[in-house]
C-alpha positions as CSV (number, residue, x, y, z in Angstrom):
1,M,156.5,252.8,152.5
2,A,158.5,254.7,149.9
3,R,158.0,258.4,149.5
4,P,156.3,259.6,146.3
5,L,158.5,260.5,143.3
6,R,159.5,264.2,143.3
7,I,157.9,266.3,140.5
8,E,160.7,267.9,138.6
9,Y,160.5,270.7,136.0
10,P,162.8,273.6,135.0
11,G,162.5,276.5,137.5
12,A,160.9,274.4,140.2
13,V,161.4,275.6,143.8
14,Y,162.3,272.9,146.3
15,H,162.6,272.6,150.1
16,V,165.6,270.3,150.7
17,M,166.5,269.0,154.1
18,N,168.8,266.5,155.6
19,R,169.1,265.2,159.2
20,G,171.9,263.5,161.1
21,L,171.2,259.8,161.9
22,A,169.6,259.5,165.4
23,R,170.0,263.2,165.9
24,Q,173.7,263.0,165.5
25,P,175.5,266.2,164.4
26,V,175.8,267.0,160.7
27,F,178.1,269.9,161.6
28,R,180.8,269.0,164.1
29,A,183.0,272.0,164.1
30,P,182.4,275.7,163.2
31,T,184.5,275.2,160.1
32,D,182.0,272.6,158.9
33,Y,179.4,275.4,158.4
34,D,181.8,277.4,156.3
35,T,182.7,274.4,154.2
36,F,179.0,273.6,153.6
37,L,178.3,277.2,152.5
38,Q,181.4,277.0,150.2
39,V,179.9,273.9,148.5
40,L,176.6,275.6,148.3
41,S,178.2,278.6,146.6
42,E,180.1,276.2,144.1
43,T,176.8,274.5,143.3
44,H,175.3,277.9,142.4
45,A,178.3,278.7,140.2
46,L,178.5,275.3,138.5
47,W,174.8,274.6,137.9
48,G,173.0,277.9,138.4
49,V,171.0,276.8,141.4
50,E,169.4,279.8,143.0
51,V,169.4,279.7,146.8
52,F,166.6,281.6,148.4
53,A,167.1,280.7,152.0
54,Y,169.0,278.3,154.2
55,C,169.1,277.3,157.8
56,L,172.0,275.3,159.2
57,M,171.6,273.7,162.6
58,R,173.9,271.3,164.4
59,N,172.1,268.1,163.5
60,H,170.3,269.1,160.3
61,Y,169.8,271.7,157.6
62,H,167.1,273.2,155.3
63,L,167.5,274.8,151.9
64,C,165.0,276.6,149.7
65,L,166.3,276.6,146.1
66,R,165.3,276.7,142.5
67,T,166.9,274.6,139.7
68,P,167.2,276.1,136.3
69,I,167.3,272.7,134.6
70,R,164.9,269.7,134.6
71,E,166.9,267.7,137.1
72,G,165.8,268.5,140.6
73,P,167.7,268.3,143.9
74,G,168.3,264.6,143.4
75,K,171.2,265.6,141.1
76,F,172.8,267.4,144.0
77,D,172.1,264.9,146.7
78,T,175.6,263.4,146.4
79,V,177.1,266.9,146.7
80,F,175.4,267.7,150.0
81,S,175.1,264.2,151.5
82,G,178.8,263.5,151.1
């Protein structure tokens, strides 16, 4: 069953998460965390995404963010999913 469509509007706050397949690591080396945070910083600079909180674990991550434009986190999926 497909998930319901995400409701998107300017200024919406979203919980974004991603898990590694079959609990496999998303971050394999300590530098992977730094690279992820750098991409997150660039996303803020490029698109004005406000990051309220994040939690990076070896096999998944969580983000709490607000988008200033109508496009929700789907626009950024390719940035964070590689």
